[in-house]
C-alpha positions in Angstrom: -41.3 19.4 15.5 -38.0 17.8 13.9 -35.2 17.6 16.9 -32.7 18.0 13.2 -30.3 15.5 12.8 -31.9 13.9 16.0 -35.1 13.4 15.1 -36.7 11.2 17.7 -34.1 9.7 19.1 -32.8 9.6 22.5 -29.9 12.7 22.8 -28.0 9.7 25.3 -28.1 7.5 22.7 -24.8 8.0 21.0 -25.1 4.5 18.6 -28.7 6.0 17.2 -26.9 9.6 16.6 -24.1 8.3 14.3 -26.0 6.0 12.3 -28.5 9.1 12.1 -25.4 10.9 11.4 -24.6 8.9 8.9 -27.7 7.7 6.9 -30.0 10.7 7.3 -30.5 14.0 4.9 -33.1 16.6 4.5 -34.6 17.7 1.5 -34.3 21.6 2.5 -32.1 23.7 5.0 -33.7 24.4 8.4 -33.1 26.1 10.6 -32.3 23.1 12.9 -30.8 24.4 15.8 -33.8 26.2 17.0 -36.2 23.5 16.4 -34.4 21.6 18.7 -34.3 23.6 21.2 -38.1 24.1 21.1 -38.3 20.1 21.6 -36.2 20.6 24.2 -33.9 17.7 22.6 -31.2 21.2 24.0 -31.1 23.3 26.6 -30.1 26.0 24.1 -28.3 26.3 20.6 -24.7 26.1 21.6 -25.1 22.4 23.1 -26.9 22.6 20.5 -24.0 22.4 18.8 -21.5 21.2 21.1 -23.5 17.5 20.9 -23.3 17.9 16.9 -20.3 18.1 16.9 -20.2 14.7 19.5 -21.7 12.9 17.4 -19.9 14.0 14.3 -16.4 13.7 15.8 -17.9 9.4 16.9 -18.6 9.0 13.4 -16.0 10.1 11.1 -14.0 7.9 13.9 -16.3 4.3 12.9 -15.9 5.3 9.2 -12.0 5.9 9.9 -11.8 2.4 11.2 -13.9 0.6 9.4 -11.6 2.2 5.9 -8.1 0.8 8.1 -9.9 -2.5 8.5 -10.6 -3.2 5.6 -8.4 -5.8 3.8 -6.5 -3.8 1.2 -5.9 -1.8 4.0 -4.3 -4.9 5.7 -1.8 -5.1 2.6 -1.3 -0.9 2.5 0.2 -2.1 6.4 1.7 -5.1 5.2 3.8 -4.1 2.5 4.7 -1.3 4.1 5.9 -3.5 7.0 7.9 -5.4 4.6 9.5 -2.9 2.9 11.2 -1.1 6.8 12.1 -4.9 8.4 13.5 -5.5 5.3 15.3 -2.2 4.6 16.4 -2.4 8.4 18.1 -5.7 8.4 20.0 -4.4 5.3 20.9 -1.2 7.5 22.1 -3.1 10.3 23.7 -5.8 8.1 25.7 -3.2 7.1 26.6 -2.4 10.6 27.3 -5.7 11.2 29.4 -6.5 8.3 31.7 -3.2 9.6 31.9 -4.1 13.1 32.2 -8.2 12.7 34.9 -7.3 10.1 36.5 -4.7 12.6 36.8 -7.8 15.1 37.5 -11.1 13.3 38.8 -10.1 9.9 35.9 -11.3 7.4 34.9 -10.2 4.7 31.5 -11.1 4.4 28.1 -8.8 4.2 24.8 -8.3 4.3 21.9 -10.5 6.6 24.0 -13.7 5.5 26.7 -12.6 6.8 25.9 -11.4 10.0 23.3 -15.1 10.4 26.8 -16.6 10.4 28.4 -13.8 13.4 24.9 -14.8 15.2 26.4 -18.4 15.1 29.5 -17.6 16.9 30.4 -18.6 20.4 31.7 -15.1 22.2 34.8 -14.5 23.0 34.7 -11.7 25.4 31.3 -9.1 25.8 31.9 -7.5 22.7 31.7 -10.7 21.0 28.1 -10.7 23.0 26.9 -7.5 21.9 28.4 -8.1 18.4 26.5 -11.8 18.4 23.3 -9.5 19.6 23.0 -7.3 17.1 23.5 -10.1 14.6 20.5 -11.9 15.7 18.9 -8.7 15.7 19.0 -7.8 12.8 18.2 -12.1 10.9 15.4 -12.0 12.9 14.2 -8.9 11.2 15.1 -9.9 8.0 13.3 -13.5 9.5 10.1 -10.7 10.6 10.2 -9.1 6.5 10.3 -13.3 4.9 7.0 -13.6 7.1 4.8 -10.8 6.1 5.7 -11.4 2.5 4.4 -14.6 3.0 1.3 -13.0 4.6 1.3 -11.1 1.4 1.7 -13.5 -0.7 -1.8 -15.9 0.8 -3.4 -12.1 1.0 -3.5 -10.1 -2.0 -4.6 -12.5 -4.0 -8.5 -12.9 -2.3 -8.3 -9.3 -1.7 -7.2 -8.6 -5.6 -7.4 -11.3 -7.9 -6.8 -9.8 -11.2 -4.4 -7.7 -10.2 -2.6 -10.4 -7.9 -2.6 -12.6 -11.6 -0.5 -10.4 -13.4 1.4 -8.7 -11.2 1.9 -11.2 -8.7 0.0 -11.2 -5.1 3.6 -8.3 -3.4 4.2 -6.3 -6.1 0.2 -6.4 -6.6 -0.1 -4.9 -2.4 3.5 -2.5 -3.4 0.7 -0.7 -6.2 -1.8 -0.7 -3.9 0.2 0.6 -1.2 1.6 3.8 -2.3 -2.3 4.2 -4.4 -2.7 4.5 -1.1 -5.7 2.5 -1.4 -7.1 -0.7 -3.9 -10.1 2.0 -5.1 -7.5 4.4 -5.7 -5.5 2.4 -7.5 -8.2 1.6 -9.5 -9.7 5.6 -10.1 -5.5 6.1 -11.4 -4.7 6.5 -15.1 -2.8 4.3 -16.6 0.3 6.2 -17.4 0.1 7.3 -12.9 0.1 3.3 -12.8 3.2 2.8 -14.4 5.4 5.4 -12.8 4.3 4.8 -9.4 7.4 4.6 -7.0 9.1 6.4 -9.7 7.9 10.1 -8.0 11.2 11.3 -7.6 12.1 11.0 -10.7 9.1 12.3 -12.3 9.1 15.2 -10.3 13.2 16.3 -10.9 11.4 15.4 -14.3 8.9 18.2 -14.0 11.7 20.7 -13.0 13.6 19.8 -16.2 16.2 17.9 -14.4 16.0 14.6 -15.9 14.2 12.5 -18.6 10.9 11.6 -17.6 10.4 8.4 -16.5 9.5 5.0 -18.1 8.6 3.0 -15.2 8.2 2.5 -11.2 7.9 0.3 -9.2 7.0 -2.3 -12.1 10.0 -2.5 -13.8 10.7 -5.2 -10.3 8.6 -7.7 -12.9 10.0 -9.4 -16.0 7.4 -8.1 -18.4 9.5 -4.6 -18.1 13.1 -6.3 -16.4 13.4 -8.6 -19.1 12.6 -6.5 -22.0 15.9 -4.7 -24.2 16.2 -1.1 -23.0 14.3 0.0 -26.4 11.4 -1.1 -25.9 11.4 -1.1 -21.7 8.7 2.2 -22.3 6.3 -0.4 -24.6 6.7 -3.7 -22.5 5.4 -1.0 -19.0 2.8 0.8 -20.8 1.0 -2.3 -21.7 1.8 -3.5 -18.5 0.0 -0.9 -17.0 -2.2 -0.9 -19.2 -3.9 -4.2 -18.1 -2.8 -3.9 -14.4 -5.3 -0.7 -14.0 -8.0 -2.6 -16.0 -7.6 -5.1 -14.0 -7.2 -2.6 -10.2 -10.8 -1.5 -11.7 -12.8 -5.1 -12.1 -10.9 -6.0 -8.5 -12.1 -3.3 -7.4 -16.1 -2.7 -9.0 -16.7 -6.6 -9.4 -14.0 -9.4 -8.4 -14.8 -11.8 -10.6 -11.7 -13.2 -11.9 -11.0 -12.9 -15.8 -7.9 -14.8 -17.2 -8.1 -13.4 -20.6 -6.3 -10.2 -19.5 -3.4 -12.7 -19.0 -3.7 -14.0 -22.2 -3.9 -10.5 -23.6 -1.1 -9.1 -21.7 1.0 -12.5 -22.8 0.8 -12.1 -26.8 0.9 -8.1 -25.9 4.2 -8.3 -24.4 5.3 -11.3 -26.6 5.2 -8.5 -29.5 7.1 -5.9 -27.9 9.7 -8.7 -27.5 9.7 -10.3 -30.9 10.5 -6.4 -32.4 13.7 -7.3 -30.2 14.5 -10.2 -32.0 13.9 -9.7 -35.3 15.7 -6.3 -35.4 18.6 -9.0 -34.1 18.3 -11.4 -37.1 18.5 -7.7 -38.9 
């Protein structure tokens, strides 16, 4: 007689039950609730399903915790936190500039202006409030820099080939936009090419805008540094190699320097077309 999913287990052993849920299998369907009752595992079918629900939820929670703790997911959290800090610091810097201008007649702007206000001596309560906001703004910008440094140290270990081609921060952004390294590895190069340009893509699908040629990969010199007319070609070449790199990083993890050589040569040929056109 079998206890169904919990065959041979102590009904009170949660850890063993979770392991059985994760690893167990059955070749053919059976009347598991009835067998559990007959075996004395549960008082009735309702009790069996209650216990099955408890253990299934525990197994799901454990799987989620394991996934969230994965190195690529840590990069996802880090790059999103960095973006939040940068965005908030810039927004606060604008407020500091407006407030500071109204009090001191300064025409400064940005985080550096906030840093200068944070170093000023207070003259009254208004200055103290402004200086406090300026200090918080500078602290957020510093936090963004600190997280960026963490990403630059961590990304090459998580995605060596992707980091080699794109740089650690852009590699982390691509992983974040895709939702993880595995998800990125499964995306076609055409999707990788426009990651980060979702709004423009949706507008194109509605017929109100042209198709975007690139997304966040535009920040890389391979795309940004190519003549406008040839950026589409550069973006396709770059995205193609990034897609291959992501697959290698996820499925094998070995570093492939030849990817960098091949990409460099391809970008050089694309950019040389522009130079030849200029000579003509």
